C-alpha positions as CSV (number, residue, x, y, z in Angstrom):
1,M,75.9,128.0,108.1
2,S,75.5,131.6,106.9
3,T,76.2,135.0,108.2
4,P,73.4,137.6,108.3
5,S,74.5,138.9,104.9
6,S,74.0,135.4,103.5
7,E,77.7,134.9,102.8
8,P,78.8,131.3,103.2
9,L,80.7,130.9,106.5
10,L,83.7,128.6,107.0
11,D,84.7,128.2,110.7
12,V,88.3,126.8,110.9
13,C,88.9,128.0,114.4
14,G,91.3,125.7,116.2
15,L,93.0,124.5,113.0
16,N,96.6,125.4,112.3
17,C,98.5,126.0,109.0
18,P,97.9,124.9,106.4
19,M,94.4,123.6,107.1
20,P,92.5,126.9,107.2
21,V,93.7,127.8,103.6
22,L,93.2,124.2,102.4
23,K,89.6,124.1,103.7
24,A,88.9,127.6,102.3
25,N,90.3,126.6,98.9
26,R,88.1,123.5,98.9
27,T,85.0,125.5,99.8
28,L,85.7,128.2,97.2
29,K,85.8,125.5,94.5
30,T,82.2,124.8,95.2
31,L,81.1,128.5,94.9
32,A,80.1,130.5,91.9
33,P,82.5,133.2,90.6
34,G,82.1,136.4,92.5
35,T,80.7,134.8,95.6
36,R,82.1,136.0,98.9
37,L,83.2,133.5,101.6
38,R,83.7,134.5,105.2
39,V,86.3,132.5,107.0
40,L,86.9,132.5,110.8
41,A,90.3,131.4,112.1
42,T,92.3,131.5,115.3
43,D,95.8,130.6,113.9
44,P,97.8,133.9,113.8
45,A,99.7,132.6,110.8
46,S,96.4,132.6,108.8
47,V,96.8,136.3,108.3
48,A,99.8,136.0,106.1
49,D,98.6,132.7,104.7
50,F,95.3,134.1,103.4
51,Q,97.0,137.2,102.0
52,A,99.5,135.0,100.1
53,F,96.7,132.6,99.0
54,C,94.6,135.4,97.5
55,R,97.6,136.9,95.8
56,E,98.6,133.6,94.3
57,T,95.1,132.4,93.2
58,G,93.5,135.6,92.0
59,H,90.8,135.6,94.7
60,A,90.2,139.0,96.4
61,L,90.7,139.4,100.1
62,V,88.0,142.1,100.5
63,A,87.9,142.4,104.3
64,F,89.9,141.4,107.3
65,S,89.4,141.9,111.0
66,E,90.5,140.5,114.4
67,S,88.6,140.4,117.6
68,S,89.7,138.6,120.8
69,G,92.1,136.3,118.9
70,T,89.6,135.3,116.2
71,F,90.5,136.5,112.6
72,S,87.7,137.1,110.1
73,F,88.5,137.1,106.4
74,V,86.1,137.8,103.5
75,I,87.3,136.3,100.2
76,R,85.6,137.0,96.9
77,K,86.1,134.2,94.4
78,R,87.7,135.3,91.2
79,E,85.5,135.8,88.2
80,N,87.7,133.6,85.9
81,S,87.3,130.4,87.8
82,T,88.5,127.8,85.3
83,L,91.1,126.6,87.8
84,G,88.6,126.2,90.6
């Protein structure tokens, strides 16, 4: 499934910590460096989880928004992707 901007979309709505981050990590491993992944989540803990995940892995959290309890994250896969 893709967004209008052709970014891959991962919908993890309804899943709780740590599943949103684990599924995003698995998806990012399949993408080329520099690719953006949009993640939709409903777990409020995902806000801190994705910030920490990006900080620890070197991926960039380039956008974040919230609307009606759904959180949207755009993560850009790091250029140096030797670790996945």
